C-alpha positions in Angstrom: -8.8 4.8 18.3 -11.2 7.8 18.0 -10.8 10.0 14.9 -8.8 13.2 15.2 -10.4 16.4 15.6 -9.5 17.6 11.9 -11.9 16.6 9.1 -11.4 13.4 7.2 -8.3 13.4 5.0 -8.8 13.3 1.4 -5.6 11.8 -0.2 -5.0 11.9 -3.9 -2.4 10.4 -6.1 0.1 12.7 -8.0 2.0 10.6 -10.4 3.6 13.7 -11.8 3.7 17.5 -11.4 0.6 18.2 -13.5 -1.4 15.5 -11.4 0.0 17.0 -8.2 -1.3 20.4 -9.2 -4.7 19.0 -10.2 -5.0 17.3 -6.9 -4.3 20.5 -4.9 -6.2 22.9 -7.0 -9.4 20.6 -6.8 -9.1 20.5 -3.1 -7.2 17.4 -1.8 -5.9 17.7 1.7 -2.9 15.5 1.1 -1.0 13.6 -1.9 1.1 10.7 -2.2 3.8 10.6 -4.8 6.5 8.3 -5.6 10.3 8.8 -5.1 12.3 7.5 -8.1 13.6 4.0 -7.8 11.6 2.6 -4.6 8.0 3.1 -5.4 5.3 0.7 -6.5 4.5 2.8 -9.7 7.8 2.9 -11.5 6.3 3.9 -14.7 4.6 6.9 -13.2 6.4 10.4 -13.6 8.1 10.1 -10.2 10.0 12.6 -8.1 13.7 13.3 -7.7 15.4 14.9 -4.6 15.1 18.3 -6.2 11.5 18.3 -7.7 10.3 16.7 -4.4 11.4 19.9 -2.6 9.5 22.0 -5.0 6.4 19.7 -4.7 6.5 19.8 -0.8 6.9 23.8 -1.0 3.9 24.0 -3.2 1.7 21.7 -1.2 2.8 23.0 2.1 2.2 26.6 1.1 -1.4 25.5 0.3 -1.7 23.4 3.5 -1.6 20.3 1.9 0.3 17.2 3.4 2.7 15.3 1.2 3.3 11.5 1.8 6.1 9.8 -0.2 5.9 6.2 -1.4 9.1 4.2 -0.9 6.9 1.0 -0.9 8.7 -1.5 -3.0 10.7 -4.4 -1.8 14.5 -3.8 -1.6 17.5 -5.9 -2.8 21.0 -6.0 -0.8 22.6 -3.8 -3.3 20.1 -1.1 -3.0 20.3 -0.5 0.7 22.8 2.7 0.5 20.6 4.2 -2.4 17.6 3.5 0.0 19.2 5.5 2.9 19.9 8.4 0.3 16.3 8.4 -0.7 15.1 8.6 3.0 17.4 11.5 3.5 16.1 13.3 0.4 12.4 12.6 1.7 13.6 14.2 5.1 15.3 17.1 3.5 12.1 18.2 1.6 10.3 18.1 4.9 7.7 15.6 3.6 4.9 14.5 6.1 5.3 10.8 6.0 6.9 7.9 4.0 4.7 4.9 2.9 6.7 1.6 3.0 6.3 -2.0 2.5 9.7 -3.4 3.5 11.1 -3.7 6.9 14.4 -2.7 5.8 12.7 0.8 4.8 11.3 1.2 8.4 14.7 0.2 10.1 16.6 2.7 7.9 14.2 5.4 8.3 14.1 5.2 12.2 18.2 5.3 12.0 18.6 8.0 9.4 15.6 10.3 10.1 13.9 9.3 13.2 11.3 12.2 12.9 9.8 10.9 9.8 6.4 9.4 10.1 5.9 5.7 9.0 2.7 4.5 7.2 2.5 0.8 6.5 1.6 0.3 2.9 -1.3 -1.7 1.5 1.6 -3.9 0.3 2.2 -5.0 3.7 -1.2 -7.0 3.6 -2.4 -5.5 6.9 -6.2 -6.3 7.1 -6.7 -7.4 10.8 -6.5 -5.8 14.1 -3.3 -7.7 15.0 -1.7 -6.5 12.0 -2.4 -2.9 13.0 -1.3 -3.4 16.4 2.0 -4.8 15.4 2.7 -1.9 13.1 2.0 0.3 16.1 4.6 -1.8 18.2 6.9 -1.2 15.4 6.6 2.9 15.4 4.3 3.3 12.5 1.7 6.0 12.9 -0.6 4.8 10.3 -1.7 1.7 8.7 -3.2 1.6 5.0 -5.6 -1.3 5.2 -6.1 -3.9 2.6 -8.8 -3.0 -0.1 -10.7 -6.4 0.5 -12.3 -5.4 3.9 -16.0 -5.0 4.5 -17.4 -1.9 6.1 -18.1 -3.9 9.4 -14.5 -5.3 9.2 -13.0 -1.8 9.1 -15.3 -0.3 12.0 -14.2 -3.2 14.2 -10.4 -2.6 13.4 -11.0 1.2 13.9 -12.8 0.8 17.2 -9.7 -0.7 18.9 -6.8 0.5 16.6 -4.0 2.3 18.5 -2.9 4.1 15.3 -4.4 6.0 12.3 -6.1 4.1 9.7 -6.3 4.9 6.0 -8.7 3.2 3.5 -8.9 3.1 -0.4 -12.1 4.9 -1.3 -11.8 5.1 -5.3 -9.9 3.6 -8.2 -8.6 0.4 -9.6 -8.6 -2.9 -7.7 -6.0 -5.6 -7.9 -7.4 -9.1 -8.0 -4.9 -10.3 -5.5 -4.4 -9.1 -2.0 -1.7 -6.3 -2.3 1.8 -7.7 -1.6 0.7 -11.3 -2.2 0.5 -11.2 -5.8 3.7 -12.8 -7.7 1.8 -13.4 -11.1 3.3 -10.5 -12.9 6.9 -11.5 -11.8 6.5 -15.2 -12.5 4.7 -15.0 -15.9 6.3 -11.6 -17.1 9.4 -10.9 -15.1 7.9 -7.8 -13.9 7.3 -7.8 -10.2 4.2 -5.9 -8.7 6.4 -5.8 -5.4 9.1 -3.9 -7.3 6.5 -1.3 -8.8 6.7 -2.9 -12.3 3.5 -4.9 -12.5 2.6 -5.7 -15.9 -1.2 -6.1 -15.2 -1.3 -9.7 -16.1 -4.8 -9.9 -14.5 -6.2 -7.5 -17.1 -5.4 -10.1 -19.9 -7.9 -12.7 -20.9 -8.4 -15.7 -18.7 -11.2 -18.1 -19.4 -12.9 -19.9 -16.4 -13.6 -23.6 -16.1 -13.4 -24.5 -19.6 -15.2 -21.4 -21.0 -13.8 -20.3 -24.4 -13.2 -16.7 -23.3 -13.4 -14.2 -20.4 -11.8 -11.8 -18.3 -12.1 -13.6 -14.9 -9.2 -11.6 -13.3 -10.3 -8.4 -14.1 -12.1 -6.3 -11.5 -14.1 -3.2 -11.8 -12.8 0.0 -10.2 -13.7 0.5 -6.7 -15.8 3.6 -5.7 -16.8 3.9 -2.0 -17.5 7.8 -2.2 -21.0 7.1 -1.0 -19.5 5.6 2.2 -17.4 8.4 3.3 -19.9 9.3 5.9 -19.8 5.9 7.3 -16.1 5.7 7.3 -15.7 9.0 9.0 -18.3 7.7 11.9 -16.2 4.4 12.0 -13.0 6.6 13.0 -11.0 6.2 9.5 -8.8 9.5 9.3 -7.8 9.3 5.6 -9.5 8.0 2.3 -7.1 7.3 -0.6 -7.7 7.7 -4.1 -5.8 5.0 -6.3 -4.4 6.4 -9.7 -0.9 7.5 -10.0 -0.9 6.2 -13.5 -4.2 7.9 -14.4 -4.9 11.6 -15.6 -5.1 15.1 -14.0 -8.8 15.2 -14.9 -9.5 11.7 -13.2 -7.7 13.1 -10.0 -9.8 16.2 -9.9 -13.3 14.4 -10.5 -12.3 11.9 -7.6 -11.3 14.7 -5.3 -14.4 16.8 -6.0 -16.5 13.8 -5.4 -15.0 13.1 -2.2 -15.2 16.8 -0.9 -18.8 16.8 -1.6 -19.5 13.3 0.0 -17.6 14.5 3.1 -19.8 17.6 3.5 -22.9 15.4 2.8 -23.6 17.1 -0.6 -24.5 15.3 -3.8 -21.9 15.0 -6.4 -22.0 14.1 -10.2 -21.7 10.3 -10.3 -21.9 10.1 -13.8 -19.1 12.6 -14.3 -17.0 10.5 -12.0 -17.8 7.4 -13.9 -17.0 9.1 -17.3 -13.6 10.1 -15.9 -12.8 6.5 -15.7 -14.4 3.3 -15.1 -14.4 -0.3 -16.2 -18.2 -0.2 -17.2 -19.2 1.1 -14.0 -17.9 0.6 -10.3 -18.2 -1.9 -7.6 -18.4 -1.5 -3.9 -17.5 -5.2 -3.7 -16.0 -6.4 -0.4 -17.3 -3.3 1.5 -20.8 -4.4 1.3 -20.0 -8.3 1.4 -21.0 -8.7 -2.4 -18.1 -10.9 -3.4 -19.8 -12.1 -6.7 -19.4 -11.8 -10.5 -20.8 -8.2 -10.5 -17.3 -7.2 -9.3 -15.8 -8.1 -12.6 -15.5 -5.6 -15.6 -13.0 -4.5 -18.4 -12.4 -1.0 -20.1 -14.6 -0.9 -23.2 -14.5 1.4 -26.2 -17.7 3.1 -25.0 -15.9 3.8 -21.6 -12.9 5.4 -23.3 -15.4 7.4 -25.6 -17.1 8.9 -22.4 -13.8 10.0 -20.7 -12.8 11.8 -23.9 -16.1 13.4 -24.2 -16.0 14.5 -20.5 -12.5 16.1 -20.6 -13.6 19.8 -20.9 -15.8 19.6 -18.0 -13.3 17.8 -15.8 -10.7 20.5 -16.6 -12.9 23.1 -15.0 -12.7 21.4 -11.8 -9.0 22.5 -11.4 -8.8 25.5 -13.5 -8.7 27.8 -10.7 -6.9 27.1 -7.4 -9.1 26.0 -4.3 -9.1 28.6 -1.6 -8.7 26.8 1.7 -6.6 28.9 4.1 -8.4 31.3 6.3 -6.5 34.7 6.6 -7.5 37.4 9.2 -6.4 41.0 8.4 -6.1 44.0 10.8 -5.9 47.6 10.2 -4.0 50.2 12.0 -3.2 53.7 11.2 0.6 54.8 11.3 2.0 58.2 10.7 3.4 56.9 7.3 0.1 55.6 6.2 -2.5 52.4 6.9 -0.7 49.1 8.1 -2.4 46.2 6.9 -1.4 42.9 8.7 -2.4 39.3 7.4 -2.2 36.3 9.6 -2.9 32.6 8.6 -3.1 31.5 12.2 -0.4 29.0 11.7 2.7 31.3 12.8 2.9 33.2 9.4 2.2 36.9 9.3 2.8 39.6 6.8 2.6 43.3 6.9 2.4 46.2 4.3 1.8 49.9 4.5 -0.4 51.8 2.1 1.6 54.1 -0.5 -0.8 56.9 0.3 -2.4 58.3 3.1 -6.2 57.4 3.6 -8.5 60.4 2.9 -11.3 61.3 5.6 -14.7 59.3 4.5 -18.2 60.5 5.0 -19.4 56.8 5.0 -18.3 53.5 6.7 -15.5 52.2 4.5 -15.2 48.7 6.1 -17.8 46.9 3.8 -15.9 48.1 0.7 -12.6 47.3 2.3 -13.8 43.8 3.2 -15.0 43.1 -0.3 -11.6 44.2 -1.7 -9.8 41.9 0.8 -12.2 39.0 0.1 -11.1 38.8 -3.5 -8.9 36.0 -2.8 -10.0 33.7 -5.7 -7.2 32.1 -7.6 -5.2 31.9 -4.3 -5.1 29.3 -1.7 -6.4 32.0 0.8 -9.9 32.8 1.9 -11.0 35.9 3.8 -11.2 35.2 7.6 -12.3 38.5 8.9 -10.8 42.2 9.4 -10.5 44.2 12.6 -9.5 47.7 12.7 -8.5 50.5 15.0 -10.7 53.4 14.5 -12.0 54.7 11.2 -9.7 53.4 8.5 -10.6 56.3 6.0 -10.8 56.2 2.1 -8.0 54.4 -0.2 -8.7 53.6 -3.9 -9.9 50.1 -4.6 -6.7 49.5 -6.6 -4.5 50.2 -3.5 -6.5 47.8 -1.3 -6.3 45.1 -4.2 -2.5 45.8 -4.3 -2.0 45.6 -0.4 -4.1 42.1 -0.6 -1.9 40.8 -3.3 1.3 41.8 -1.7 0.3 40.3 1.8 -1.0 37.1 0.3 2.3 36.6 -1.8 4.4 37.2 1.2 2.3 34.7 3.3 2.5 32.1 0.6 6.4 32.5 0.4 6.7 32.0 4.1 4.4 29.0 3.9 6.5 27.5 1.2 9.9 27.6 3.1 10.8 23.9 3.5 11.4 22.6 7.2 13.7 19.7 6.7 13.5 16.7 9.1 16.6 16.3 11.1 19.0 13.4 9.9 21.8 11.4 11.6 25.0 10.7 10.1 24.3 6.9 10.2 25.3 4.8 7.2 24.1 1.3 6.5 26.8 -1.2 6.4 27.2 -2.9 3.0 25.9 -6.4 3.0 28.3 -9.1 3.5 28.5 -12.3 1.3 27.4 -15.3 3.6 28.8 -18.6 4.3 27.0 -21.2 2.3 26.7 -24.6 4.1 28.1 -27.6 2.3 24.9 -29.7 2.8 21.8 -27.5 3.0 18.9 -29.1 4.7 15.7 -30.3 3.1 12.2 -29.2 4.6 8.8 -29.7 3.0 5.5 -27.9 3.3 2.2 -29.9 2.5 -1.3 -28.9 2.1 -2.5 -31.8 4.4 -1.2 -34.6 6.6 -2.3 -37.3 4.3 -0.1 -35.7 1.5 3.0 -36.6 3.6 4.7 -39.7 2.1 5.1 -41.9 5.2 8.6 -43.0 4.3 9.5 -39.3 4.3 8.0 -38.3 7.6 11.1 -39.0 9.5 13.8 -38.2 6.9 12.8 -34.6 6.4 14.6 -31.8 8.3 11.2 -30.3 9.0 7.6 -30.4 8.0 5.3 -27.4 7.7 1.3 -27.9 7.6 -1.5 -25.5 7.9 -2.6 -25.1 11.5 -6.0 -26.7 10.7 -4.3 -29.9 10.2 -2.5 -30.0 13.9 -5.0 -32.6 15.0 -3.9 -34.9 12.3 -0.3 -35.0 13.3 0.7 -38.0 15.5 2.0 -37.0 18.7 5.3 -38.5 18.0 6.1 -36.4 15.2 5.0 -33.1 16.4 8.6 -32.0 17.2 9.4 -31.8 13.5 6.0 -30.0 12.6 5.9 -26.3 12.0 2.2 -25.1 11.7 1.5 -22.7 9.0 -0.8 -19.7 9.9 -3.1 -18.4 7.1 -1.4 -15.5 5.1 -4.9 -13.6 5.1 -7.4 -13.7 7.8 -10.5 -11.9 6.9 -13.7 -11.8 9.3 -13.4 -14.1 12.2 -10.7 -16.0 11.0 -8.0 -14.0 12.9 -9.8 -15.0 16.3 -10.2 -18.6 15.0 -6.4 -18.7 14.2 -5.5 -17.4 17.7 -7.8 -20.0 19.1 -5.9 -22.7 17.3 -2.7 -21.4 18.3 -3.4 -21.4 21.9 -4.7 -25.0 21.6 -1.6 -26.1 19.7 0.7 -24.2 22.2 2.5 -26.6 24.5 1.6 -29.6 22.4 5.2 -30.2 21.4 5.0 -28.7 17.8 8.2 -27.2 16.5 7.1 -23.6 15.5 4.1 -21.5 14.2 4.8 -20.0 10.8 4.2 -16.5 10.2 3.2 -15.4 6.7 1.8 -11.9 7.9 2.8 -9.2 10.5 -0.4 -10.1 12.3 1.1 -13.3 13.1 3.8 -12.1 15.1 1.2 -10.3 17.5 -1.0 -13.2 17.7 2.1 -15.3 18.7 3.1 -13.0 21.4 3.1 -14.5 24.8 2.7 -18.1 23.6 5.7 -20.6 24.3 5.9 -22.2 20.7 8.5 -20.4 18.7 7.8 -18.7 15.3 9.5 -19.0 11.9 8.8 -16.8 8.7 7.4 -17.9 5.5 7.6 -16.2 2.1 4.5 -14.3 2.5 6.6 -11.7 4.6 8.2 -10.9 1.4 11.7 -10.8 2.8 14.3 -9.7 -0.1 17.3 -8.3 1.8 19.5 -8.7 4.9 18.1 -5.6 6.7 14.4 -7.1 6.6 15.7 -10.5 7.5 17.5 -9.2 10.6 14.5 -7.2 11.7 12.3 -10.3 11.6 14.8 -12.3 13.6 14.8 -9.6 16.0 11.1 -9.9 16.4 11.8 -13.5 17.4 11.5 -15.6 14.1 14.0 -18.6 14.4 14.2 -19.1 10.6 13.0 -17.2 7.6 12.0 -18.3 3.8 13.2 -15.8 1.4 11.0 -14.6 -1.3 11.3 -16.5 -4.5 11.6 -13.4 -6.6 15.3 -12.9 -5.2 18.0 -14.1 -7.3 20.6 -16.5 -6.2 23.2 -13.8 -6.6 21.2 -11.5 -4.2 20.3 -14.2 -1.8 24.1 -14.6 -1.1 24.0 -11.4 0.9 21.0 -12.3 3.2 22.3 -13.8 6.5 19.8 -12.9 9.3 21.7 -14.7 11.8 19.1 -17.6 11.9 18.6 -20.3 9.3 17.3 -19.1 5.9 15.6 -21.0 3.4 14.4 -20.9 -0.3 11.6 -22.7 -2.3 13.3 -25.4 -4.4 10.1 -27.0 -5.5 6.5 -26.1 -6.0 3.7 -24.6 -8.0 4.0 -21.0 -6.8 0.8 -19.6 -5.4 0.7 -16.4 -7.9 -2.4 -15.0 -6.4 -4.5 -15.0 -3.1 -7.6 -13.2 -3.6 -10.8 -12.8 -1.6 -12.8 -12.3 -4.9 -13.6 -15.4 -6.9 -12.5 -15.8 -10.5 -14.9 -18.5 -11.0 -18.1 -16.4 -9.9 -18.9 -15.7 -13.4 -19.2 -19.3 -14.2 -21.0 -20.6 -11.1 -22.1 -19.9 -7.5 -20.5 -21.2 -4.5 -23.4 -23.7 -3.9 -22.6 -25.4 -7.2 -18.9 -25.3 -6.7 -16.5 -27.8 -5.0 -14.0 -25.3 -4.2 -11.7 -26.2 -7.2 -11.5 -24.8 -10.6 -9.2 -23.5 -13.4 -8.3 -20.7 -15.3 -6.9 -20.7 -19.0 -4.7 -18.0 -20.3 -4.1 -17.0 -24.0 -1.3 -19.6 -24.4 -3.8 -22.4 -23.2 -1.8 -22.7 -19.9 -4.1 -24.0 -17.2 -3.9 -22.4 -13.7 -5.4 -24.4 -10.8 -7.5 -22.5 -8.4 -8.5 -23.6 -5.0 -10.9 -22.2 -2.5 -10.4 -22.3 1.3 -10.5 -20.1 4.6 -12.6 -17.6 2.6 -10.1 -16.9 0.0 -9.0 -18.4 -3.4 -5.4 -19.4 -4.4 -4.4 -19.4 -8.1 -1.2 -21.7 -8.6 1.5 -21.4 -11.3 0.8 -24.4 -13.8 4.8 -25.1 -14.0 6.5 -25.7 -10.7 9.8 -24.3 -9.6 12.6 -27.0 -9.6 16.0 -26.5 -8.3 16.6 -30.1 -6.8 19.4 -30.9 -9.5 21.2 -27.8 -8.4 21.8 -28.3 -4.6 24.5 -25.7 -4.3 23.1 -22.9 -6.7 21.0 -21.3 -3.9 23.0 -20.0 -0.9 20.6 -20.7 2.0 20.5 -23.2 4.9 17.7 -25.2 3.8 15.6 -25.9 0.6 11.9 -25.9 1.0 9.7 -28.3 -1.3 6.4 -26.6 -1.4 3.5 -29.0 -2.1 0.1 -28.0 -3.0 -1.6 -29.7 -5.8 0.3 -33.1 -5.6 -0.9 -36.3 -3.9 1.4 -38.3 -1.6 2.9 -40.6 -4.4 3.8 -37.5 -6.4 5.3 -35.9 -3.4 7.4 -39.0 -2.8 8.6 -39.0 -6.4 9.7 -35.4 -6.2 11.5 -35.6 -2.8 13.5 -38.8 -4.3 14.6 -36.5 -7.3 15.7 -33.8 -4.9 17.5 -36.4 -2.7 19.1 -37.8 -5.7 19.8 -34.5 -7.2 18.1 -35.8 -10.3 16.7 -33.7 -13.3 13.0 -33.1 -13.1 10.8 -35.5 -15.1 8.3 -32.9 -16.3 8.2 -29.4 -17.6 9.5 -27.0 -14.9 11.1 -23.6 -14.4 14.0 -22.1 -12.6 11.7 -19.4 -11.5 13.5 -16.0 -11.0 16.6 -17.3 -9.4 18.8 -16.6 -12.1 16.9 -14.1 -14.4 15.4 -11.9 -11.7 12.7 -9.2 -12.2 12.1 -5.8 -13.5 
């Protein structure tokens, strides 16, 4: 789509009220902030229903848009509170809601149909098909994954039916956002729930090295690329950092404003505000190598401290941005001065005294007096006058100006709530649990499938690249798993493979990303949903069922107790065995040890506790697996689902057969294992 006629939006973080003021005073066009309880930065100073109204009034008075983050996964018992949060956002008249969970989208449409929906980067949208699916679902904007190159962004923008937002500056997650389960499984704090513990910033040694930080990326900075993104059609550039400082926000906003105007900016000051020994442009330039990695050093911290006085100057005075035109008219009671912001707001005031005849033209002096708008959000936009205005003391012109601008600001700060319906979400209903749940298994390759189990399993899932290895007689049992991420040409390759497999007797395609639903539209093969869709509640599960999915796998972060309330009307499943893929990342944690040319696509990471994490490379990404597998095979009735899924990745065929035998016999596991989060849950 072509970019809108307004300038590129500079979108700044507002983790608290002080950051909000710094963002606005330094010249941000929009801010994003969190609503307490449902946003991906729970430790930020988030906003309540009342403080959100104050924030929106402050921002709208100054021509700044407000996007509210409700971008966490939601559990069944939280749906009523979520509806209340949506009403609070609408009551404040916010400009958009940023969301991850399909339940939030469904509720927003029913509760406040006028609210704009922005697809969070947590939705892992990184391809044209994903953007198109968001458009079909009623979203007005997609916030693209941070791993895209400039060329990939431009290709998506050229055909996007909705607005695109890109991250321009700030911290980088090692994993594709929304597909990271490391913090949840290692520390009980879910990134999808806004409680990420930053596990990737801890030491991880690679391939036997004694030490290293091979999951810690430098901060991203693409400020220099703003002209390119504008040319591509991106409408908003986003600064990451709701957990940072007001000084950091002001530095980033000032740099982005300069770049948007094709002016130089102080790169060293921006780096001093916060960096991890410099920045990376990483994926944008296609430089996916060891130079992307970095940590925060004592020198970095000292530089930030020294830069604070200069950074605070960036938001000491309010940024003037709203043009105001003044008009003078002589009245019997005195001179009437009118101020108009061109957006439907007009203020009028009459001088306290009658103007005296003047021997010289008073207009230049009047314009100078009215142009003293510094420290306000307004800028002098011109003066018209009927006849000779005459002379008034400068103090009176100043008083008139202050009165009119205060009146205009008060008008602009008046809230315009978005209408809400009386719809109340129905409380979730506890589902009926089948007496004998089915057993399905997922394998990495056909050769991993134990021959004696091929017929006995209720279903087998394989990556779609393995379709040609499956005997024709068994295709009816095979679900073809689509890649959870599809960077570059992989989306087109996936669609080609789907078309080739369609009509060949396979049971289904498995969607692990919204893009897959768009890719599968028009094909005859049914679709199911994998855990990459992050289904954690009944509303989201039903939404996916309504989109045509014939079964779904619930995210393993959900407890057994919450799982009991997820009944989408189609079979639901849970992972009962498997080395959980904790991260899927486009950057390579092994690049600091060797190049791709000297790598066989496999490696290891070792943490502080000497736990060894297997790393596997394929389809342009790396997957990092939990050293200890989930095992629930000896507790067949503990998970209230229709089928259990044994998720095989690192195992050979013989080990897969042993595990399946243990599950079938409800036997204890023979090695170290974990119950995952099914009983203890996450923060």
